[in-house]
N, C-alpha and C positions, 0 to 999 in steps of 0.2 A: 787728691781724689783722681782715680783713673777715669778716662773718658768712657763712661758707661751709661746707657739709657736706663730708665726706670724699669722697662720691660726685661732688659737683660739682667738687671739685678734680681727681679722677681724670679726669673728662670734659674739663676744661680742659687737663690735661697731655697728653691724647691729641690734642686738636685742635691744640695748639701745638708738638708734637714733643718733649715732655719724656719721657713714659712711655707705652708701649703694652702691652696684654696680649700675652704671648709666644705666638707661633704662632696669633694670632687668625684668620688666614686659614683655619685648620683647626679653629676652635672654641676655641682656647686650651687652657691647662692651668693649673688653679688654683694660685696661689702662686708663679708665675713671671712675670717682667716684663722687657721690653726697654726700654732707655733710648734715646730718639731723639736727633736732632742737638742739641737744646737740653739735654735731660736728661743726656746723656753729658758735655757740656761742664760743666754745673753740678756734676755728681757728681765729675768730675775736679778741679774747682776746690775743692770741699769737702775732698777727700782731700789735695790738695797744700797747702792752707792748714793743715789739721790737722798734717800732717807737718812743715811749716815751723815751726809754733808749738811742737810738742812734741818735735821731734828736731833740726832744723837750728839752732834758736835756743838750744839747750842744750848744755852740755859733758858732761852725765851720761847722755844717752840716745842709743842707736844703734838701727838698724832691721835687720830681716831680712824675707825673703819666703819663707815656708815652703811646702812642697808641700801640695796639696789632698788627695792620697792618699799615705799613708805606711804604715810597718809597722803591722799591726794590734796589735802588742804595745804600741805607744804608748797605744792606747785601752784596752787591758787594764790597763796600769799606772795610768792616770789614773782608772780606775773607771767609765769611760763604758760599757763593754760590760756590766758587771754591774749598775750602779746608776743609769745615766742613764735614768730612768723617768718617764713622764707617765701620767696617767689619762685615758682617753677617756670622755666623758660625753655624754649626750643629754638635752635638755630634754623632760620628760614632757608639757609643755603645747604648745610650738610645734615641737618636733622638731629644733631647732637643735643642731648638734654642736660640741663644744668639747674642749679639753684643759685639764686643771688639774694643779697639783702635788698630790702625795699628801696634804700637810698641809691642803689646802683642801677635801678630800672631806667633805661633810656641812655645810660652813660657807658655801659660796657658792651663789648661785642664777643662773639664766640671765641672761646679759648683755642679751638682747633683751626678754624679757617677765617676768623675775624668777620664772619657774617653777621647780619642783623638778627637780634634775638626777639622772639615773640613771647609775650607773657601768656602762661596757661593758668594763671591764678595763684592765690596764696595757699599755703598749707602749713600746718603745725608739725614739725618733724619728731614730736615725741611719740614713742611706742606706747600704746595702751595695753593693759592687761586686766583680767578679771581676778579679783581676790575672793576666794570662796568657791566651793564646788557646786553649790546649789544656786541656780540662776536667780531665784527670787531674793536670796539673801546675799548675793555677791556684790562687791564694790568695785567700781572701775577706778583703777589707779594707773600709774605710769612707770615704765622703766626710766630711771633717772637720766636726764639729758646732760647733766653736769654733776660734779662732786661737791660743789660749793655749798648747796643749800642745807645739807645735813650738818655741816659745820655751824651754820647759823642757828639751826633748830636746836642743836645740842650745846650751843655756845655757853650758856650760863652753868650748866652741869659740868662741862669740861673746865671752865674757869674755877669753879669751886673745888672740884675734885683734885685738880693739879695745883691749886693754890697759886694761880698765875697773877702777876702784877703787870700793869701796863708799863711799857708796850710789850705785847706778846703775840705769838702766832699759833694757829692751829693748822696742822697739815693732814692731808689724806691722799692715799694712792688707791685708785680703784676704777672699776668699770663704769662706763657711761654709754648711752645708746642714742643714736639719732637716725631717723628714717630718711636718710639722704635720697634725693631723687636720682642722683647719678654718682655712686661711689667710683673713685678713679685714682690713678697714680699709685697702684699697689696698696700699701697699708697707710698711705698718707691721708686719704679720706675714706673712711669706712663707716659702717653702721654700728659696729661694736668696737669700742676702743677703751684704752685706759688713760687716766689723767693722773698727774702728780701735781698737787696744788697746795698752796698756803693762803690762808686769809690772815693778814697781819693787822692787829688792832692797836690803836693808839688813842690818847686823849685828843679830841678834835681840835683843841686849841694849840696843839703841838705838831701840826702837820708840816711845819717847816723846820723842825728841830730833830733831825736824824742824828743819833749819837754814834753811828757806826761808820767805819772808815770805808771810803769808796776805793775800789781797786784801781791802781794806776795802769790803765790800758788804753790804747788807741783802737778805734773801731770806725768803720764807715757809719756815718750818721745821716739819716734822711729825714729832715724835719718837715712839718706840714707846709712851711713857707717854701722850702725847696721844691716840694711837689707841686704847689700852686703855681710856682714860677717855671716849672718844667726844667729845673736845673739838676745837675748831678749831685749825688751824695758826697759829703765831705768827710775826710778822715781826720778825726780829732779825738782827744781824750774825753771820756764821759764827764770827768771833773770840769774840764773847760766848757763843755756843753751846758753844764749846770751853772757855771759862773756867768756865761753869756745869756742865760735865761732861755736857751733853746729847750732844755729840760726844765720844767717848772718846779718840780718837787725834789728835794734831796733824797727823799725816801725812794722815789722812782729810780734816781741815779744809782742808789745803793743796790736795789734789787736787780737792776739791769746788769750791773757789774758783777754781782754775786752769781747770777744765772750764767753769764758768760764764763766766769771763772770755773764753774763746775764743768762745763763742756771742755774748756781748754785743758784743764788738769787731767782729763781723761783722754786726751789725744786728738780732739777735734781741731780742724785747721782754722785758725782765726781769719784767714783770707776768704773763707766762704761764709762769713757772718756779717751782718749789719744790724743796726737798730733803726726802726722806722716809726715815726710819730703818726698817730691817726689824724687824718684831716677832719675838719669841723663836722661834716655830716656822717662820719664814721663812728664818732664817740657815743657811748651810751649816755642817756640823759643825766645820769648821776655822776659821771666821771668828769673831773676837771682837766685831766690829761691822761692819755693812754699811749703806751709804746709797745711795739712788738720787737722781739728778737727774731730776725729773719735769717734764713739759710738759703744759699744758692743751690737749689735742687736741680737735677737735670732738666726739669720742666719750668725752671725760673725761680725768682726770689719769692718765697712763700713764708707765711707765719710759722714760727717754731714755738715760741713762748710769748704769752701776753702778760704785760704788766699794767694793771689798771687800778685806780682807786674806786671803791664802791661807796665811799662816804658812809652815812648811817642808813642808807636806803634799805638794805636787807633786814637789819635788826628792827628798824622802824616798822617795816611791813609785817614781820612776824609778831611784834608786840600788838599791832593793830588786829591781826586776824586771830591770834590765839588769846587775846585779852590777858596777856602775861606781862610782867615787868622784867625786862631783860637788862635793866641798868645794873651796873656793878660799882662797888666802892673803890674809888681811886685814892689811895693814901696820900699821894703827892698833892693832888688837887684838894684833898680833904672833903670830898663830897661824892655822891653817887652820880654817875653819868653813863650815857650810852656811847660806847666807843665807836670810832669810825674805822672802816677798813681803808688804810692808806695805800695798801698795795696788795695785789692778788697775783702773785707769780703762778701762772698756770701753764703746764707743759704736757703735751701728749707723749705717752711712753713710746708708741709706735713711730712717731715722728723723730724722737730721739734715737730710736733703733735705726731708722733710715740714715740719720746723720753719721752715726758711728760706723755703720756698714759702708757708706759711700766714701767717707774719709779714710777708711782702713783698706779698701779694695785697691790692690795694686797688681801689676803683672810683672813677673820676674824675667830674667834674661832669656830663659828657655821657653817663655810663653805661658808658664804656669802661674796660677793665681796665688798670691800671698796676701792673706787677710791680716793686716798689721794692727789688730785691735790692742788697746792698752791691756796689759796682763790682768788688771783688776776686773776688766769686763769680759775677757776671753772665756768662752763656754767651757773649754778644757784648759786647765792650767799647765798640765804636764802629761806627756806621753812617755811610757817606759817600754823599751824594746830589749829583747835578748838578741845579740848579734846573729846567732844561729839558732833556729827554733828546734833543731834536732838534738841540741846539746842540753841534756836534762839539768845539769848543774846551772847553766846560764839561765834557763827558763825558770827554775825555782828561785834563783837569786833575784831575777827581774820581778817575778811575782811578789816576792817578799818586800822588795823596795816599793812596789806599787801599793801593796796593802798598807805599808807604813805611811806613805804620803797621803793616802785617802783619808787618813784621820783628820787632815786639814783642808784638802782641796779636792776638786773634781779631777780625777786622774784616770787615764785609759792605759790599758795594756795592749800592745799590738805586736804580733809576730808574723803577720801575713805579708809576703812579698819581700823584695829587697829593702835594705835600710833606706836607700834613696827614695824609693816609692813611699815608704812609710813617712819619711820627712815631708814629701810633697803632699801627701794626704792630710797631714796635720797642718801644714802651712795654709791649705785651702780653707780650713775652718778656724784658723786664728790661734792655734795652740802655740804659746810663746816659747816653750822649752821642751826639748826632747832629750831623754836620757837613754844611753845605750850601754848595756852590760856586755862586756866582751871577755876574751880569754884572760886578760890581765886583772880583771876586776876581783876575782877570787883571791889572787895573790897579794895585790897591792891595796885591796879594800877601797878601790875608787871606781868611778864611772866617767863616761864622757857625757857632758851636757852641751847641747847645741842651741844656739840662739836663732830664733826664727827670722829676724829682720835682716841679718847679714850673713847667716850661715856659719858664723864663727863657732869654734868648739874649744872647750876647756876640760881638763881633768879635775874632778872634785872628789874628795874623800866621802865615802858613804855616810860616815858619822856626822859630817857637816852639811849633808844635803838639805835638811829642813831649814837650817839657819840661812844657807845660801839662797834657797828658793824664797823664803820670807822676804829677804832683802830685795831680790829681783822682782818679785810680784808687786811689792809695795812701791817700787821705784826708788827705794833708799840706797840700793846698790846698783851700779852700772855693770853690765856684763863685761865690758872692756877692762874693768878693774880686777876681775878674777885672775888669779895667777895660773 
């Protein structure tokens, strides 16, 4: 990761079409962002990669797409209406406004100047909305503050429709909304955001019997004991942390390693990650143990993904409030039971977006920005150029190659400026491969393909282009291996 502040990244994202302040034409509205041509592509690639890794490549996880607005009784049952409470605070020294959890009151100081914080009272960060156009007949509901609850409300239908057997997971990617008192740090904390989340259900009697292999990786580990003793995090394997009872549940160890694996396979830098255990007064009342995957953002170590167990709390609440039986038949146990959520891997799309942008951002020898995104995530996979735009034959050949490649990937055609400028323009937005059609292409039926990360070039037969690009974009073929 280059030495870049979050404000500098925000400015870069605006200039290059990744993220804009929403409604900036009218002064904007704090906490809301629009993703431009590059940002929407990158964001979609992040979501589809997460979905493929966690849903399509598994037999035990299926997905849903729940409604943003639902019956308000869902939020009454979940406890959000009565208990989803933050504390608004103002710094006595610099006047900055923040929200903190109740347990932090009197313990934390201002993030900006370390001044003393004054409480301005509690508030519920859920957005309310009126359902129905006629006031007398309308119902007050909420924009969902999380994606989990529709998974629980639809739990039995999904289990029956997908013929799921324990253990299994239900995934969802979608919007959530929180009326933050002080959105900040670009898209890290905003009022409208997207979550990628799984609720993983098991027989409660098997919470220590995880059948899946834990990835062999070392990571900085910051246990609650280390925090209580003000000691530094330790680097060790997740498996060793489980053996030494630092991590209590094998299921947590598995989902922590799985979450990290997804990031690392897509090019995130392991040196910028750690896992941190929640201290005693942080944990939800239903959780036996909770861990966060944290990332070293320019503004410090912050939560990236949470891994918690929710027990049978949510399904029990929905049984109670709906008067419905949510127990399912477990063939192994030979009886009906109410499954427990042993792990809830929950990740913000925008926070993942920041991670990949920060780790990809680099500055070349000539001071130009090179965004070294993994090709799977890159908004544009390939750029195609004619060497000379006034040569009609080169232009037509380049456009034909572009049309052919667009059958599989997001490809751009660019004939503006020098080839060097076109390379630089694509480097800035992360395009991994540029193809130049030159005077020899018509005779030899080949083109020059350039690698973004090192500027190396190779000649490739046009008939082989798709196969070569498939290998390069998937990572199965190294550019250096091309003849």
